C-alpha positions in Angstrom: -13.2 9.4 1.1 -11.4 6.3 0.0 -11.4 4.8 3.5 -14.3 4.4 5.9 -14.2 3.1 9.4 -17.2 0.8 10.2 -16.4 -0.3 13.8 -13.9 0.5 16.5 -12.7 -1.7 19.4 -13.4 -0.1 22.8 -10.3 -1.4 24.5 -7.6 -0.9 21.9 -7.0 1.1 18.7 -8.3 -1.7 16.5 -10.8 -0.8 13.9 -12.5 -2.5 10.9 -13.3 -0.6 7.7 -13.5 -0.6 4.0 -10.9 0.8 1.6 -12.5 1.7 -1.7 -10.4 1.4 -4.9 -11.2 1.7 -8.6 -11.4 -2.2 -8.8 -13.5 -2.8 -5.7 -13.5 -2.5 -2.0 -11.2 -4.1 0.5 -12.5 -5.1 4.0 -9.9 -4.2 6.6 -7.9 -5.2 8.5 -6.7 -7.2 5.5 -3.7 -9.3 4.5 -2.3 -8.9 1.0 -0.7 -12.1 -0.4 2.5 -11.2 -2.1 2.7 -11.7 -5.9 6.1 -10.0 -6.3 6.7 -10.7 -10.0 3.0 -11.1 -11.1 2.6 -14.5 -9.5 1.9 -15.7 -6.0 4.4 -18.5 -5.9 2.8 -21.9 -6.9 -0.7 -20.3 -7.3 -2.7 -19.4 -10.4 -4.7 -16.2 -10.1 -8.0 -18.1 -10.0 -6.7 -19.9 -7.0 -5.9 -16.7 -5.2 -9.6 -15.8 -5.8 -10.7 -19.2 -4.4 -8.8 -18.5 -1.2 -10.7 -15.3 -0.8 -8.1 -12.7 -1.3 -9.5 -9.3 -2.1 -6.2 -7.6 -2.9 -2.6 -8.7 -3.7 0.7 -6.9 -3.6 3.2 -6.8 -6.5 6.5 -5.0 -6.8 7.4 -2.2 -9.2 11.1 -2.9 -9.1 10.7 -6.5 -10.2 8.1 -5.8 -12.8 10.1 -3.0 -14.3 13.0 -5.3 -14.7 11.0 -8.4 -15.7 8.9 -8.7 -17.8 9.6 -5.0 -18.4 7.3 -2.1 -19.3 7.1 -2.9 -23.0 5.5 -6.3 -22.3 3.2 -5.0 -19.6 2.0 -2.1 -21.8 1.3 -4.5 -24.7 -0.7 -6.7 -22.4 -2.8 -3.7 -21.2 -1.2 -3.8 -17.7 -0.7 -6.2 -14.9 -4.3 -7.3 -14.4 -4.9 -8.8 -17.9 -1.3 -10.0 -18.0 -1.7 -12.2 -14.9 -5.5 -12.8 -15.2 -6.4 -10.9 -12.0 -9.2 -8.4 -11.9 -9.2 -7.3 -8.2 -7.1 -4.6 -6.6 -3.3 -4.6 -6.7 -1.0 -2.6 -4.5 2.5 -2.1 -5.9 5.4 -1.4 -3.6 7.8 1.1 -5.2 10.8 -1.2 -5.1 12.8 1.0 -2.8 13.4 -1.8 -0.4 14.4 -4.2 -3.2 16.9 -1.7 -4.6 18.7 -1.6 -1.2 18.4 -5.3 -0.4 18.8 -7.0 -3.8 20.6 -4.6 -6.1 24.4 -4.0 -6.2 26.4 -0.9 -6.7 23.7 1.3 -5.3 24.3 5.1 -5.3 21.8 7.5 -3.9 21.7 11.1 -5.0 19.0 13.7 -4.6 17.6 13.2 -8.0 17.2 9.4 -7.6 18.9 6.0 -7.2 21.5 4.4 -9.4 21.7 0.6 -9.1 22.7 -2.6 -10.8 19.9 -5.2 -11.3 20.2 -8.2 -9.0 19.9 -10.9 -11.8 22.1 -9.6 -14.7 24.0 -6.6 -13.4 22.4 -4.1 -15.8 22.6 -0.5 -14.8 19.5 1.5 -14.0 18.5 4.9 -12.6 15.1 5.6 -11.0 13.7 8.9 -9.9 10.5 9.3 -7.8 8.8 10.4 -11.0 10.0 7.3 -12.8 8.4 5.0 -10.2 5.1 6.8 -10.7 5.3 6.2 -14.4 6.2 2.5 -13.8 3.1 2.0 -11.6 0.9 3.8 -14.2 2.2 1.3 -16.8 1.6 -1.6 -14.4 -2.0 -0.4 -13.9 -2.0 -1.0 -10.2 -4.7 0.4 -8.0 -2.6 1.6 -5.0 0.7 3.3 -5.7 3.7 3.8 -3.4 6.3 6.5 -3.7 10.0 5.9 -3.9 11.6 6.1 -0.5 15.1 5.9 1.0 15.5 3.3 3.7 18.5 2.2 5.6 19.3 -1.0 7.5 18.9 -1.9 11.1 20.7 -0.7 13.2 21.9 2.5 11.6 23.8 5.6 12.6 21.3 8.3 13.6 22.8 10.9 11.1 22.4 8.4 8.3 18.7 7.8 9.3 18.1 11.6 9.5 19.4 12.0 6.0 17.3 9.1 4.6 14.2 10.2 6.4 14.4 13.8 5.1 15.1 12.5 1.6 12.1 10.2 1.8 9.9 13.3 2.6 11.4 15.3 -0.3 10.9 12.4 -2.7 7.3 11.9 -1.4 6.5 15.5 -2.3 7.9 15.1 -5.8 6.0 11.8 -6.2 2.7 13.4 -5.0 3.0 16.4 -7.3 3.7 14.2 -10.3 1.0 11.8 -9.4 -1.6 14.6 -9.0 -0.8 15.9 -12.5 -1.6 12.4 -13.8 -4.7 11.9 -11.6 -6.2 15.2 -12.7 -6.5 13.8 -16.2 -8.6 10.8 -15.0 -12.2 10.3 -14.1 -12.3 10.5 -10.2 -13.7 6.9 -10.1 -10.8 5.6 -12.1 -8.1 7.3 -10.0 -5.5 5.0 -8.4 -4.8 5.7 -4.7 -1.4 7.0 -3.6 0.1 6.2 -0.2 2.9 8.0 1.6 5.6 6.0 3.5 6.8 6.8 7.0 10.5 6.0 7.8 12.7 6.9 10.7 14.6 3.8 11.5 14.7 2.7 15.1 14.5 6.3 16.5 11.0 7.1 17.8 11.5 10.8 17.5 12.5 10.5 13.9 9.5 8.4 13.1 7.3 11.0 14.6 9.0 13.7 12.5 8.7 11.5 9.4 5.0 10.8 10.0 4.3 14.6 10.4 6.3 15.3 7.2 4.4 12.7 5.2 0.9 13.5 6.6 1.4 17.2 5.8 1.5 16.3 2.1 -2.0 14.8 2.1 -1.8 11.2 0.7 -4.7 8.8 0.4 -3.3 6.5 3.0 -0.1 6.0 5.0 2.4 3.1 5.1 4.9 2.4 7.8 8.2 1.2 6.4 11.3 -0.2 7.9 9.5 -2.7 10.2 10.4 -6.4 10.8 14.0 -5.9 9.6 15.6 -7.9 12.4 14.7 -5.8 15.4 13.5 -7.2 18.8 9.8 -7.1 19.4 9.9 -4.2 21.9 11.8 -2.1 19.4 9.3 -3.2 16.7 6.3 -2.1 18.7 8.0 1.2 19.7 8.7 2.0 16.1 5.1 1.2 15.0 3.5 3.1 17.9 5.6 6.2 17.3 4.5 6.2 13.6 0.8 5.4 14.1 0.2 8.1 16.8 0.9 10.8 14.2 -1.3 9.3 11.4 -4.8 10.6 10.7 -7.6 8.7 12.3 -9.7 8.6 9.1 -6.9 7.3 6.9 -5.9 3.8 6.1 -2.6 2.6 7.7 -0.4 -0.1 6.2 2.4 -1.9 8.0 4.8 -3.0 5.3 6.3 -6.5 5.4 4.7 -7.6 8.6 4.6 -10.5 9.7 3.6 -13.5 11.8 0.0 -14.3 12.8 0.6 -13.0 16.3 2.3 -9.8 15.0 -0.8 -9.1 12.9 -3.1 -9.2 15.9 -0.8 -6.9 17.9 -0.5 -4.5 15.0 -4.2 -4.4 14.6 -4.5 -3.6 18.3 -2.3 -0.6 17.6 -4.5 0.7 14.8 -3.1 -0.8 11.6 -5.4 -1.8 8.7 -3.3 -3.4 5.9 -0.5 -6.0 5.9 1.7 -7.9 3.5 4.4 -10.6 4.0 6.0 -13.4 2.1 6.1 -15.7 5.1 3.0 -17.9 4.2 4.5 -18.9 0.8 8.2 -18.8 1.7 7.6 -21.0 4.7 5.2 -23.2 2.8 7.8 -24.0 0.2 10.1 -25.1 2.9 7.6 -27.3 4.6 6.7 -25.0 7.5 3.0 -24.8 8.2 1.2 -22.2 10.4 -1.5 -23.7 12.6 -3.6 -22.6 15.5 -1.4 -24.7 17.7 1.8 -23.1 16.5 4.3 -23.9 13.7 4.7 -27.4 12.3 7.5 -28.6 10.1 6.1 -31.4 8.0 9.5 -32.8 7.1 10.2 -33.8 10.7 10.2 -37.5 11.5 7.4 -37.4 14.2 4.9 -37.0 11.3 6.0 -40.2 9.5 2.9 -42.1 10.7 0.7 -39.1 11.5 -2.5 -39.4 9.5 -4.1 -36.3 11.0 -4.4 -33.0 9.1 -2.0 -30.1 9.4 -4.5 -28.3 11.6 -7.5 -30.1 13.1 -9.7 -27.0 13.1 -8.8 -25.9 9.6 -11.3 -26.1 6.7 -8.9 -25.6 3.8 -8.9 -28.2 1.1 -5.4 -29.4 2.2 -6.5 -30.1 5.7 -9.8 -31.7 4.5 -8.0 -34.1 2.1 -4.4 -34.7 3.1 -2.5 -36.0 6.1 0.8 -34.8 7.7 2.3 -38.2 6.7 1.4 -37.6 3.1 2.8 -34.1 3.1 6.0 -35.3 4.7 6.3 -37.9 1.9 5.9 -35.3 -0.8 8.7 -33.2 0.7 11.0 -36.2 1.2 10.5 -37.3 -2.5 10.9 -33.7 -3.7 7.4 -33.6 -5.3 6.5 -30.0 -6.2 3.0 -30.7 -4.9 4.3 -30.6 -1.3 5.4 -26.9 -1.3 2.3 -26.0 -3.2 -0.1 -27.7 -0.7 1.6 -26.3 2.5 1.7 -22.8 0.8 -2.1 -23.2 0.1 -2.8 -24.0 3.7 -0.7 -21.1 5.0 -2.3 -18.5 2.7 -5.7 -19.8 3.6 -4.8 -19.6 7.3 -3.6 -16.0 7.0 -6.7 -14.9 5.2 -9.1 -16.7 7.6 -7.1 -15.2 10.5 -7.8 -11.7 9.2 -11.5 -12.6 8.7 -11.7 -13.7 12.3 -10.0 -10.4 13.5 -12.6 -8.4 11.5 -15.4 -10.4 13.0 -14.1 -9.9 16.5 -13.9 -6.2 16.0 -17.4 -6.0 14.6 -18.8 -8.0 17.5 -16.8 -6.0 20.1 -14.9 -9.0 21.3 -11.4 -8.2 19.9 -9.9 -8.0 23.4 -11.0 -11.6 24.2 -9.8 -12.8 20.8 -6.4 -11.1 21.3 -6.0 -12.7 24.8 -7.4 -16.1 24.2 -6.8 -17.0 20.5 -3.7 -15.1 19.6 -1.8 -16.0 22.7 -2.1 -19.7 21.8 0.0 -19.1 18.7 3.7 -19.7 18.6 5.3 -16.5 17.4 
């Protein structure tokens, strides 16, 4: 088994475990910093290690376009290319095709689209996405899926959900032919993706379709796309209830610190989100007291750290006043330091969640610690 559950919370669906990959284990619940184009923005790979990340996420769509498969293949894959030797999960790029590309045309065989940066024309089939991830050399592969925006017409969601299942089967059959040629210990993992839009019954249908195929783990797509929180949790719960207890579950693109706690309570194990670095580049820091915008005038003479209780190197060394100065003078160090603090905060947050589950105090953690956060 690639995933083993080590502890379960008695009052919720939270659990902690270990996901075993060919490049090492991942303690779950875990947050994956997002290195979309082979870089976590403003960080070197050695710094991601210093922060304690055990896995990162990259994107097959972006890497396929730039630097391109020829360059990745000549480098021996993504790991030596970017100097990172721990696990990598690659998203298939389905979301990016629909959110970034232009002139998108979906047909049963695959997706036609224009690249977002130069307009070049491309066509990707589910099998092509598997080939791309093989060239990248990632350790967890995702199949091409068909997602639609929120809100969407039910018939449109039905069509996309059924196509996602058909593409998943094609992906899995092609992946297995490749995996059969590998030593079992060198086999990358392959996750299925549940879709279904904002319709709980379609999410249940999608989960059943994907589970019946027998993937190594299961991702829940189409979350955090502008829906209200009650709709978000309804979508997540309808998906999770149909997923195997002994399989890892991954909520794609989620979210805030408080969202992570609530999703863990509903049985989710893996997360990714660009918020820590995207917000950091704009001067927004996540603290245990809520969000803090260092550009704001109240911090002009504030010589306290971003977060009094934080042990990251930024909080140990620099003041809010200094960080505000860096942003106001457009020094690149400002975005870098706040991003460092944010990624550290997310990784420590997940460490605390794992500890709370192991020590059977997750319920108290959820009620006392997480409720102090500003969503």
